[in-house]
C-alpha positions, 0 to 999 in steps of 0.5 A: 250440862247445866251452867256453872256458878261461883257462889257464896254460901249464906246459911243452912237450909232444910233437907241437908242443903245450904243456900247461896244466891245468884242474882237474888235467886236461891240456889240449894247445894248439898255438902256446902257449908255456911261461909264457903265459896263454891263452884256449882253446876245447876241441875234444876232451874225452877222459877223461884229457886235452883238446885246446884251440884257441888263441884269444888270448894274454892274457899272453905268456911271456918265452920268446915271440918273433916267428917268423922265417918268413913262412909260420909258422902256415900251413906244417906244418914248424915247431912252435916258432918262436914260442919262443926256442931255449933254451926250446924246446930245454930244453922238448923235452928235458924232454918227452922225459925225462919220456916215456922215464922213464915208460915205462922207469922210468929215474932222472935220473942215467941221462940224459946231457947233451943235444946242442943245435944250434949253429945254430937256423936255417940248419942243414938241408942237405936238403929234400923239396919238394911241387910245386903249381900256384899262380896260373898258376905251378908252384912248390915248397912244403911241406905246410900245417898240418893240411891236405893242401894245399901252401903255395908258398914262396920261401925257408925259414929252417931251410935252409942258404943253398945250398938257398935260393939255388937255389929260384928257379931250380928254380921257373923250371924247373918253369914252363918245363916245364909241363905235364910236372910232377914230383911232388916235388923233393929237394935235398941240400947235400954236405960241400963246399957243392955242391947235388944235385937230384933231380926225381921223376916218377910215370913215366919223363919222357922221353916224346915231345916234352914229355919231350925238352923236359924233358930239355933243361931239366934239362941246362940246369939242370946246365950252369948251374953252380948244381948239383953234379948233376941227377938224375931219379927214377921209382920207385926208379930214379935217373938222371943227366942226363949233363951236367957231373959223372959221379959219383953220389956226394956228397962228405962228411967227418967228423973224430973221434978225431983222424982225418979220414974222407972218404966218398961217399954215393949221390945220394938215399941218407940223410944226416943233415939237421943236420951239426953235431948228427950229428957231435956224436952221432958224437963221443958214440959214439966217446967210449966209447973202450976199449969200442970199441977192438980189439973185434968190432963189428956195425953194423946199418942202416949206410948209406954208413958215417957211423958205420962208418968211424970205428968201423973206425978203432979196432975189430978188425973191423966187420960192417956190414949195410944193405938198400940195395945202393947204400949198401953199394957206396959203403961198400966204396968208402969203406973202400978210400979211407980204407985200412980193410980190416977192414970186412965189408959186407953188403947184406941185410935186417937180420933175415935177416942176423942170422938167418944170423949166428946160424946161423953162431955169430957173436959180437960185443963191441958192436953199433951200430944206427941203424934207421928210424923204425919201429925194430928190434923184429923183430930184437932177439931175434936180436940178443940171441942174438949176445951183444954185451956192449954196444949203442949205439942211435941213434934218430929216434923216441922211441916206438919207442926206448922200445918197443925198449929195453923189449925189450932190457931183457927180453933182459937188457940194462940202460940205462946212459945216454940222450942227447937230440939236437936235430937239427931245431930249430924242430920237435917232432922229437928224436933220441936215443942210448942206451947199453946193457950186458948186465946 
């Protein structure tokens, strides 16, 4: 057994931990809160830090509260429900600022005001459930904390009400269609309050009598009026059950710079999970004003046009690149629907698209990129060769952001400002916007 310590917890750290110190050596502890006095057992002792298991909260912090969720501490989704929202938000931002400063040598003045979530709960408009057999029933659930098991759940307080309201119906469907059990259930609320359901199967589900039974149950789900659309997916193929609506585009809208943009996103394509924070990030991007107006803009990883459409509303031209052909088809439709004729949309690997643009001698005034969690390291040198005066980097991963900004600095760009955005309250996750200009 590891030795036990009495610790004062100083601050929120990353990955759902808080930090205390033993003789100057950092001790990372899950489920602690800043200001707590705790008893911990050391589970790992490394040269520069230790990991501690929380045994007892000897003196609770003023920021410690009762978790709202009945599954908290068992479910692996949330890290901070035991800390009031203001404290967790400021703690996450401080951790992010320290991390980025250390790696990039930034000063406090380079960090813009962070973006909190207006809703600490009930904000998440999309969800991916595991499917698990429990006590003779087949139910949706989330991965357990530090385990590959699944915890069945009846509701989740971070989800929007529309998603919680249909969990019972989905669980009934799962039990009715046993043993033909899907791998995963995904749901998305659109901008008008409709819920879109995707049922993932390992193989094509319409096989023999069991498949016919499943198809009828799917059609019954869609005919129930609870869903805007019901779909199945096997591999990359998304198929509609052919009842009710015939469209495969989920409706959304955004209003920025005094103009509303209505757009559709293909079922199964990426949508930011927190609409309020996503729109606040869009407003920060568009607040660059004259740096965007009448400029030639390159957008990488553009999706279906969340940033593209407002950018095109002020720019001279937007060249938009995205690897998903369904998203590009939606973007082209969205451009027509919003009377925007200055968008050139390309479905292509970003690296290949940049190489082609470089070969053609293309030049851009501004580039916005919103890469996946893996970042854009392989594309940065080619991007710099296109000589954009300014770059806006939207990031969902602080470590890859730090790496990619370091690469951009080496290419002659300076970091003007960075803004943290709390798109996932109650979790350890934080997103960011970085604004750069050629030095």
